[in-house]
Each structure stands twice: as C-alpha cells, then as structure tokens.
Residue, then its C-alpha position, 0 to 999 in steps of 0.5 A: m428908607w424902607q430897608d432894614f437898618a436898625d439901632g442907627d447912629i447918625i453923624r455929620v462930617g463936613d457936608a456928608y451924613y453917615y448912618s451906622a446900623s446893627t447887623m447881628h450875625y451878618s458879615p461884614g458888620a455895622p454897615i455905614l450909609r452916606s447921604y448929602n441931604l438926609v433923604d437920599w442914601e447910599y451904601a458907603g462901607h462897613s465898620v467891622p470887616r469880619l466878625d472877629f470876636d474870638s468865636s468860631a461860631y461866627d464862621l459857622t464852623g464851631g457852632r452858629a451865631y444867629v442873633k449875636g454879633i453886632w447889636a446897637s453900636t456907635l459911630n463918631y468922628r474925631p476931628s483932632n486925629s481925622t479918625y472915625y471910631w466904631m464901638g460895640c459890645t458883643e454878647f454882653n461881655r466885651t466892647y470892641v473898638y474899630t477905627a478908620s480914616a475914611v468910612d469907605g476905607a479900611w477899618t481896623k480892630r484896635a482894642r478890646i475893652n473888658n467892659c460891656y458898653y451895652d447900646a453905646g453912644l460915643l461923645i467927643d467933647d469940645n476939649d477932645t475928651m471921649y465919653v461913652a453913655y451906655g446901659n439898660g435901665t441903669i445908665s452909665v458913662a465911661q471916660l475913655t483914655p486919650d487914644g479912645l482905646g481904653q477906659v479911664r473911669a466909669q460910673q452910674v449916672f442914672q437909674t430908670p424909674s420903675s414907672v418908665g420901665t427900661l431905657e436903653g439905646a443911648r446916644f450922647y450929645k452936647r449942646g449949649g453947655y448941656y450934656y444929653i443922653w438920648l434913650t429909648r423905651p423899647a419899643n414905643g417911647q423915647y426919653v432924654l436925660r440932661s445935665s451940665s456934667p457928663f457924669g450927672p446928675y441927670e434930669m429926665r424928660q419924655v420925648l415921645l410915647n406911643m406916637p403913631g408912626p409913618i408906616p401903616g401897620g408899623g410900630v412907634p418910631h424910637q431909638g436912633g439918634m439926632v444930627q445937626t445940619p450946617t444951618g443949625a437945624w436938627y433932625y431925628m432918625a429913628f427906626v420903625d418896627a415893620y416886620p416881616g421886613g425888619r426895622m426901617p429908618a424914619l426921619a423927623p425934624i427936632t425943635w428945641s424949647a427956649d430952656g433947652w429940651p428937644s421935641v419931635q415936630t409932629v403932623n396931626g399928633a403923629w410922626g409925619t408920613t412926609y415933611p419938608r425936605p431939609n434945607i441942605q444945598t448940595t450938588k452931590t448925588v448918591k448911588s441907588m441902593i437897588g438895581p443891578d449888580t453884575f459882579t465885575s468888580p474884584t470886591l463885593d459892593h457894600r450892599w452885600e453881607w454874608n450869613h456869618n463870615p465867609d470862607t474867602s477862598r471859596f468865592s470870587t468876583g470880577n467875572g460874575l460871582r463864583l460860589q464854590t461849595a464851602t460846606v457839606t450840609g443838608d441844612l441851609y442855616n449851616a451853609r457857609n458863603t450864603l450871600t444876602h441882600r436887604i429887601q426894598g419895601p414895601s415890595s420888591t423883586a430879586t432876580i438872579e441869572l445863574d450859570h450852573s454848569a459846574m454843579a456837582n452831584g449833591d449840590r444845592s444852589g438857589l435864591a432864598m427868602l432867609r430868616d428863621q422861617s425860610a423858603w427857596i427856589g433853586l437847583k438840586r444836582d443828583n445822579n448827574t441830573t439837575r432839577l429845579v425845585m421850590t422848597n419851603g418849611l425851613s425853620m428855627n426854634s427860639s434858640w435859633q437851632t434848626t427844627s426843619t431843613g425844609t420840604e420840596a413843594a414843587s419841581a420842574p425839569v432843567t435843560g441847558t446850563r443857565i437859569w433865571l431865578r426870581a423871588s418877589a416879596d411883600i414886606r408891608p408890616g402885618t401877618g399873612r405877607q407873602a413871597r412868590f418864586s418863579y423861574s425863566t429859561d430866557g430871562t424874559t418869560f417867568t413861570p411860577l413855581g410852588p405855593a406862595f410862602t407866608l413870611n413870619n412877622a414875629w420880631q424876636f429874630f430882630m433882622g428882617y427877611r433878606f434875599a439870599i444866594f446860596n450854593h452848598a454841597t450835601q455830598s462833597l466839596g468841589g462844585a460851583v455856580t456863577v451868578r452872572r447878574f443880580d437885580l433888585t427892582t420895585p413895582 
C-alpha cells in the first residue's frame, strides 16, 4: 500500500479488516482504512476528529505542533459492548481514549488517563478484561477499568537487554493460552515476547533483523501488527521506511511453530515483493484511494487531512471546496486551513482546478509539496493584479521552526478567473527525487513552471511529503478561492 501510513495497528471485525495509523500534526487524526481481502483498502474514518489535546498549538494559533500529536496508537473492538476503542499518548505525558460504535461513524473523546501508554497495544482478553502493553525499552502492562476508560494497575513486565537496544511499538495478542507482546527495534528489527500471564514473566524471541524489504531502496519492514483471517491464517502488516514518501505498509504471511512462536514467511530470505493473495472469499469491494474529488458532499472525504486543526468557519464543501483566507501570514507553515492529501507511490500527479475570482490583494493560493522543505505553484494577488508563480526554498529547522518562507523562482501572467495547477512527484526512496510543477488555462495543455524541486528524504520529520492546497492572506482576511476539482493520478 504505497501511501504514508506508519505505526499501524490492524484488526478484523467480522469480515472487515481495519488499519489505524499515525498522523502527527494532521487533523483529523488517526485515519482508519478498511479492507475485505487484506490487499485492497479504502479510507473509512478517523478516530480523532480534531486534535483536542489541551493546546492551541494544534490550532496554529498559540504556536505550532509539527511532529507532535498522533504517534503510534492502538485500535481495537470490544464485542461485549459493540464498541471500537482508540488509545494514544500525546507529547509523552497523557493518554486519550476515543470510542465509536462504527469506524466510519462519530468518534467521541471519552477519557484522559494521566499515564503515557507510549506506543500502546490494546488487548481485550477472553474474559473481556482490557490490557495495554506499552513502553520504550522498559515494557509495561496496564489493566484497565471495566469501562476501558481508566487504569486499575500497571507494572513493568520486561526490560530490553542492552544487546538488543530499544524495543517499542507494542501490540498485544493472545493465542493458544499465551500472551504475546509484538515489539519493534527501530528501524530494522522485530521481536516478540511471550508469557502465560499478561503480567509476565516474558520470554523474548527475535522475529526479524535486517531483513531485506519489498521496496527497492527502502528500509526493513518492522513495527505494525498481526491479524488472523476467519480460516485461521495469520498476516503481519509492517511498514517500510521509504522517504521522501514516508512509511509504507507491507503485508506478509505469518507461520507459527509447533511450540507457539511466530515467524515471517520469506522469499529467498527476504520479505517478498509478492505473495499469494490471502484466501479470503468476499464479494465486497472498496473505493479507490486515488482519483478525482469534486467536493460535492457537505463533508470532506476521509482521504483529506488538514495541516493542524482547521478554522471550520472558513471553509465549506458541496459546491466545490471554498477556502476563505483564515490566517494573515507570510509563512505557509503558519497558515491555517491548508488541506493535504497523501501521495501515491512510486510516483503520481495531483491536479487542482482553481477558481480565483474572489482572491483579495495580498492573498496567496496554490498547490504545494508540503514537508519540512517545501515548494509550491500558485497565485499571488497584489495591487489588483494576479500572477502565477513557482516558489521554492521553504524550510524548517530541526526544531520545526521556519527558517525560510521561500523564494519566487518563476512567474507567468494570468488571464481569466480559473486555472489548473499540477504537481508531479517521484517518491521512490532515495536522494535526488524530484517534483515538477505545471499549469494550464484550459485543463488540457499544461506548461511547466519553474525548476524541478528536489525532495528531502531525511526521516526526522516522520511524515512523508504531501500534496497540499492552501489559501492564506498576507494583508487582511476576506478573500477566497474555490477548488472545483482535485485529481490524483498515476502514470
């Protein structure tokens, strides 16, 4: 699944499989994907409707929350009350619990637990007791209150040997009378702990280390979780570091030894680039994760996530996506209501049809390649004149503070009130990957603008590049643009 969905948790409920992922500062957070065959997936919902974490930084008003927010979290389903639970620790000091009766329904924040279940894995035991495994190096298990919204007890159950290094990314399972804590050694290994009690003692085994992955130039598959099909087969959904695009989910079959230890089925000693399709009989299909969106629904599709929480009073959908300016700033990284979409790998193209008739003087609107080093193509409205520009060199430092708001690299005159903007991105892992920008006045013939933009493939920002639609003011609020159509296509 060549889109950026890291730190995954995967479960099966009936005939549906659900996959939950990290989103850091993007809102809504914790996206949920759905599949009926473990191969084809669709966007199904978000567990965190808004990053409501006691800080205005998530609104881009009282600061910024880049690389904070939704880190490795956990998703599970409790049959006894027909409820989905999501849990995640934010900023290393508290854990939030959200629940819903359906993944694509309304999610509600139910509790704040004053303990950080770092990289949590939620287990609902045979007797309906809820446990969470968590930690970095020191692995602990917490037993939750009967409603799953508080803690009864917590204790350390394992200390990672110094010879292994760090283990984290916990997932918690029960199989055949044993409890298993599935752990990653970032970013090149996977280990598993086993005990006959949720509180240990646990025995450790190595599952994989430095195993070649399925993406050329990418990293070792690791972290993620396991899931069992109705016929009893097990699969492991890990992720592969593949920057500049991000971290891509990869699926492999799991086999169990006679004495109850899991191992990954390999192909010539590596994680297979292909495997036989899972033997899952279904007639259900899923919606494509790429293609067009004309914004005719009164709500945004789950494929979209904002850069930080949006100002909901300043956008609307139904008759296109109308973006009123929500921030007066010269810094795209400070601009609210920037709407992002994951890039489809190994390469893909995003095109927007933009009605700019209501732009105001000082406004900036366009299509960006958004990450800690960014570039964009778009419109500048100044002195009652609109120009088309390509701007590059936007950058942040390692503290995620802006170090450059960019430099105009090329421009062209604009006629009319509608323009098509395009960004094409090569996100195969490695250095020197590029994005190119172009524009059209008729939606058919596109003209390149500006130099190719070289994508940053460092991992420290965690999230990969995204396509981003923006509209912000530099003088005063009041202007607007309408996106009539977005399309994401592959070669």
